[in-house]
C-alpha positions, 0 to 999 in steps of 0.5 A, spaced: 467 461 474 467 459 480 471 463 486 474 457 488 477 455 481 485 455 483 483 452 490 486 445 492 483 439 492 482 436 497 486 430 499 484 424 502 492 421 503 494 420 510 502 420 511 503 417 517 510 418 520 514 413 524 519 412 528 522 406 532 524 399 532 524 395 526 519 390 529 515 395 532 513 398 525 513 392 522 508 389 525 503 395 524 505 395 517 502 388 516 495 391 518 495 397 513 491 396 507 495 402 504 501 403 500 507 404 504 513 407 503 519 406 508 526 410 509 530 405 513 537 407 517 542 402 520 544 406 524 543 405 531 544 408 538 542 415 540 547 419 536 546 426 534 547 424 527 541 420 527 536 424 531 538 429 525 536 425 520 530 422 522 528 429 524 530 431 517 526 426 514 520 428 518 520 435 517 521 434 510 515 429 509 510 434 512 512 439 507 511 434 501 504 435 500 505 443 500 510 444 495 505 440 490 499 444 491 504 450 490 507 447 484 501 445 481 497 452 483 504 455 480 504 452 473 495 453 472 496 460 474 501 461 468 497 456 464 491 462 464 496 467 463 498 464 457 491 464 454 489 471 456 490 475 451 493 482 452 487 487 454 489 494 451 489 501 455 482 504 451 483 511 448 480 514 454 484 512 459 490 514 455 487 520 455 485 522 462 492 519 464 495 524 460 490 530 463 492 527 470 500 527 469 499 535 465 495 537 471 500 534 476 506 538 472 502 544 472 501 544 480 509 543 481 510 549 476 506 553 479 511 555 484 506 554 490 509 549 492 516 547 496 519 541 499 520 541 507 527 542 507 526 548 503 521 551 507 525 549 513 531 552 510 526 558 508 524 559 516 530 557 519 528 551 523 532 546 525 538 545 521 539 538 524 532 535 522 529 541 518 524 537 515 521 535 521 517 542 523 513 541 515 512 533 517 509 535 524 504 539 521 502 534 516 501 529 521 497 534 525 492 536 519 495 543 519 497 542 511 497 537 507 502 535 501 502 532 495 508 526 494 512 526 487 518 521 486 517 520 493 518 527 495 513 531 499 511 537 496 507 542 501 503 549 499 506 555 500 499 559 500 496 555 506 503 558 510 502 565 515 509 568 514 508 574 517 510 572 523 513 565 526 511 561 521 505 556 521 499 554 517 494 558 516 488 557 522 483 555 516 487 550 513 485 544 518 478 546 519 478 546 510 483 540 510 477 536 515 472 538 510 475 535 504 478 529 508 475 525 502 480 528 497 487 525 496 492 530 497 493 531 488 486 532 489 485 537 494 492 541 490 487 541 484 481 544 488 484 549 491 488 551 483 482 551 480 476 557 479 470 556 483 463 558 481 462 560 489 468 564 489 466 569 483 470 564 479 477 565 483 482 560 486 481 558 494 489 559 494 488 566 492 483 568 498 486 563 503 488 569 507 484 574 505 476 571 505 478 565 509 470 563 511 468 564 504 473 558 503 471 555 508 464 555 506 466 553 498 470 547 501 463 545 505 459 546 498 464 542 494 464 536 499 457 535 499 457 535 492 462 529 493 457 526 498 451 527 494 453 527 487 
């Protein structure tokens, strides 16, 4: 089907809006071979009502064609929708959606993630805007967060809580390497057994073996790029 199937057909009508003395306009219409639609006002003078009346008619004439085209397009789209059968969701898609929902549920129930406000409260951040510090970390690429029901949840395993709380230094580099993944995919990777890490999860080795986790991230990114 042509890509311009719903395109508005080219129109050849010319809308020539004129304003002036009746005698002047009439002489020009006598030479015109086309059909004419005329609005006549008997009011004379330069009063504000007359000016407003003519301005309104002038603006309306410019909208008529676009309104007709819009209405025709809407009716055609409604017709296409009416004759197009509903396409059922395949079993494979339903299975994938169910598995993804279960995986997300597992991440949120693992107690590895917390809201920015919860982190801020536990670490004694600003009481006026407790979520500001974790949000700044996220914007700076020092940590990531998964979004669920319009709320961000941050990975606790990515934080150094031994002294002045902050993200682990290796996190920024790892997140940059895994930048092609979305935040949920990053969460799945950190919480999945990794063959390079001898079937251990990256999140469990971030503090004890950060360089090995970094190397595992590089292998993962290379696989995504060439896979």
